[in-house]
Backbone as a printed PyTorch tensor [residue, N CA C, xyz], in Angstrom:
tensor([[[ 20.6200,  34.9290, -21.0420],
         [ 20.4090,  33.5830, -20.9770],
         [ 21.7450,  32.9620, -20.0950]],

        [[ 22.6650,  33.2240, -20.0010],
         [ 23.9840,  33.0920, -19.0350],
         [ 23.7270,  33.1370, -17.5960]],

        [[ 23.1270,  34.4510, -17.6050],
         [ 22.6210,  34.8940, -16.0190],
         [ 21.6200,  33.9400, -15.1240]],

        [[ 20.5510,  33.4510, -15.9440],
         [ 19.7660,  32.6120, -15.7400],
         [ 20.3090,  31.3550, -15.0680]],

        [[ 21.1120,  31.0520, -15.8070],
         [ 21.8810,  29.5030, -15.2620],
         [ 22.8490,  29.8000, -14.0320]],

        [[ 23.4050,  31.0770, -14.2390],
         [ 24.4490,  31.4420, -12.8260],
         [ 23.2770,  31.2950, -11.8360]],

        [[ 21.8960,  31.8890, -11.8490],
         [ 20.9940,  31.8610, -10.7290],
         [ 20.5380,  30.5760, -10.5430]],

        [[ 20.5020,  29.8470, -11.3980],
         [ 19.9170,  28.4560, -11.1190],
         [ 20.8640,  27.5410, -10.6240]],

        [[ 22.2110,  28.0030, -10.6360],
         [ 23.0300,  26.7920, -10.5140],
         [ 23.0900,  26.2940,  -9.1130]],

        [[ 22.9480,  27.3150,  -7.7300],
         [ 22.8630,  26.9270,  -6.3420],
         [ 21.3680,  26.1120,  -5.7480]],

        [[ 20.4790,  26.7840,  -6.4890],
         [ 19.5020,  25.3640,  -6.3050],
         [ 19.4180,  24.6550,  -6.7320]],

        [[ 19.8900,  24.1600,  -8.0810],
         [ 19.9270,  22.9160,  -8.3570],
         [ 21.0810,  22.0650,  -7.7390]],

        [[ 21.9130,  22.4370,  -7.4380],
         [ 23.0290,  22.0170,  -6.7860],
         [ 22.1340,  21.4540,  -4.7950]],

        [[ 21.6830,  22.4080,  -4.8570],
         [ 20.7440,  22.3660,  -3.1060],
         [ 19.9520,  20.6810,  -3.6310]],

        [[ 19.0680,  20.8330,  -4.7600],
         [ 18.2170,  19.6920,  -4.8730],
         [ 18.8220,  18.3270,  -5.2270]],

        [[ 20.2300,  18.7280,  -5.8830],
         [ 20.8980,  17.0320,  -6.3710],
         [ 21.2750,  16.8550,  -4.5850]],

        [[ 21.8360,  17.3840,  -3.9450],
         [ 22.6330,  17.0440,  -2.8660],
         [ 21.3560,  16.4190,  -2.0210]],

        [[ 20.3020,  17.2670,  -1.7940],
         [ 19.3920,  16.6210,  -1.1870],
         [ 18.9650,  15.3540,  -1.7860]],

        [[ 18.7120,  15.2810,  -2.5880],
         [ 18.5360,  13.5100,  -3.3520],
         [ 19.4750,  12.6360,  -2.9660]],

        [[ 20.7830,  12.9640,  -3.3520],
         [ 21.7750,  12.0250,  -2.7630],
         [ 21.7510,  11.8390,  -1.4910]],

        [[ 21.7610,  12.9700,  -0.7030],
         [ 21.4240,  12.2910,   0.8490],
         [ 20.3070,  11.6040,   1.1760]],

        [[ 19.1850,  11.6620,   0.6910],
         [ 17.9900,  10.6860,   0.7480],
         [ 18.5690,   9.5270,   0.4780]],

        [[ 19.0670,   9.0930,  -0.9350],
         [ 19.6010,   7.6680,  -1.4110],
         [ 20.5880,   7.1520,  -0.5960]],

        [[ 21.3510,   7.9340,   0.2060],
         [ 22.4380,   7.7870,   1.1810],
         [ 23.9310,   7.9010,   0.1290]],

        [[ 23.8800,   8.3420,  -0.4380],
         [ 25.0540,   8.2860,  -1.4170],
         [ 26.2940,   9.3650,  -0.5680]],

        [[ 25.5300,  10.4120,   0.2040],
         [ 26.1760,  11.3050,   1.4820],
         [ 25.9070,  10.6200,   2.6910]],

        [[ 27.1440,  10.3970,   3.3770],
         [ 26.6870,   9.9700,   4.8300],
         [ 26.0830,  10.8370,   5.8160]],

        [[ 24.9690,  10.3140,   6.3940],
         [ 24.1200,  11.0980,   7.3900],
         [ 23.9430,  10.4980,   8.5270]],

        [[ 23.9160,  11.3970,   9.7130],
         [ 23.4830,  10.8190,  10.6840],
         [ 22.0140,  10.9300,  11.3290]],

        [[ 21.7760,  10.3120,  12.1150],
         [ 20.2280,  10.3100,  12.4530],
         [ 19.8060,  11.3730,  13.2940]],

        [[ 20.7810,  12.3580,  13.5020],
         [ 20.0480,  13.7830,  14.0860],
         [ 19.7220,  14.8620,  13.0110]],

        [[ 20.0450,  14.4340,  11.4070],
         [ 19.9860,  14.9530,  10.1970],
         [ 18.9130,  14.5670,   9.6550]],

        [[ 18.2210,  13.6910,   9.8830],
         [ 17.1310,  13.0320,   9.2520],
         [ 16.2520,  13.6160,   8.3450]],

        [[ 15.8900,  14.8110,   8.2850],
         [ 14.9970,  15.5700,   7.6100],
         [ 15.8890,  16.5500,   7.1430]],

        [[ 17.1050,  16.6420,   7.0130],
         [ 17.9980,  17.5170,   6.5150],
         [ 17.6790,  17.4320,   4.8280]],

        [[ 17.7070,  16.2040,   4.2680],
         [ 17.3050,  16.1470,   2.5060],
         [ 15.9610,  16.7620,   2.3840]],

        [[ 15.1280,  16.5110,   3.2070],
         [ 13.8410,  17.5520,   2.5870],
         [ 13.7850,  18.7830,   2.6240]],

        [[ 14.6810,  19.3120,   3.3510],
         [ 14.9410,  20.7220,   3.9540],
         [ 15.6970,  21.3290,   2.5110]],

        [[ 16.8260,  20.5830,   2.2860],
         [ 17.7990,  20.9470,   1.0100],
         [ 16.6270,  20.8650,  -0.3370]],

        [[ 16.0800,  19.9450,  -0.2630],
         [ 14.5800,  19.8370,  -1.6130],
         [ 13.8520,  21.0670,  -1.8000]],

        [[ 13.3420,  21.2980,  -0.6570],
         [ 12.2770,  22.6410,  -0.5820],
         [ 12.8820,  23.9840,  -1.0260]],

        [[ 14.1660,  23.8760,  -0.1550],
         [ 14.6240,  25.1380,  -0.4050],
         [ 15.2840,  25.2610,  -1.8300]],

        [[ 15.6410,  24.2050,  -2.5160],
         [ 16.1250,  24.6160,  -3.9770],
         [ 15.3260,  24.9680,  -4.6860]],

        [[ 13.9480,  23.8120,  -4.7750],
         [ 12.7430,  24.3440,  -5.5840],
         [ 12.4600,  25.5580,  -5.4490]],

        [[ 11.9490,  26.1290,  -4.0630],
         [ 11.8090,  27.2520,  -3.7930],
         [ 12.6080,  27.9360,  -4.8650]],

        [[ 13.5560,  28.1590,  -4.6200],
         [ 14.6080,  29.2170,  -4.9950],
         [ 14.7830,  29.0250,  -7.0250]],

        [[ 14.5350,  27.5930,  -7.2860],
         [ 14.0660,  27.6850,  -8.5260],
         [ 13.1880,  28.5720,  -9.1950]],

        [[ 11.9510,  28.0830,  -8.4410],
         [ 10.5470,  28.6410,  -8.9330],
         [ 10.9680,  30.1210,  -9.0410]],

        [[ 11.6930,  30.8270,  -7.8740],
         [ 11.4430,  32.4120,  -7.7280],
         [ 12.3880,  32.8290,  -8.6540]],

        [[ 13.5470,  32.0600,  -8.9200],
         [ 14.6050,  32.5210, -10.2570],
         [ 13.7350,  32.4590, -11.4610]],

        [[ 12.7570,  31.5260, -11.6420],
         [ 12.3030,  31.5350, -12.7060],
         [ 11.2640,  32.5710, -13.0100]],

        [[ 10.6450,  32.7660, -11.9980],
         [  9.3060,  33.9050, -12.0300],
         [ 10.2490,  35.4440, -11.9860]],

        [[ 11.2570,  35.7680, -11.5170],
         [ 11.6880,  36.8930, -11.9160],
         [ 12.2620,  37.2590, -12.9600]],

        [[ 12.7820,  35.8560, -13.8720],
         [ 13.2270,  36.1870, -15.2570],
         [ 11.7570,  36.5800, -16.1750]],

        [[ 10.7440,  36.1040, -15.7090],
         [  9.5150,  36.4810, -16.4140],
         [  8.7740,  37.7170, -16.2410]],

        [[  8.7770,  38.3030, -14.7260],
         [  8.8310,  39.2530, -14.3140],
         [  9.8160,  40.6840, -15.0630]],

        [[ 10.5920,  40.4230, -15.0030],
         [ 11.6800,  41.1140, -15.7830],
         [ 11.9350,  41.3480, -17.2620]],

        [[ 10.9830,  40.7000, -17.6290],
         [ 11.2820,  40.3540, -19.5340],
         [ 10.0730,  40.9190, -20.0250]]])
């Protein structure tokens, strides 16, 4: 279970930072307008892949 939490840590941080970027809590420039969406998508894909790997390996 500890291994799963370690694998999920970075994708969760990506999703949270994307949400904070969208809400304006992290400063953003106009050239990075869709950076928040990229962070959320990459984080969600990482979470789904990690969960699928756990189900496949067990």
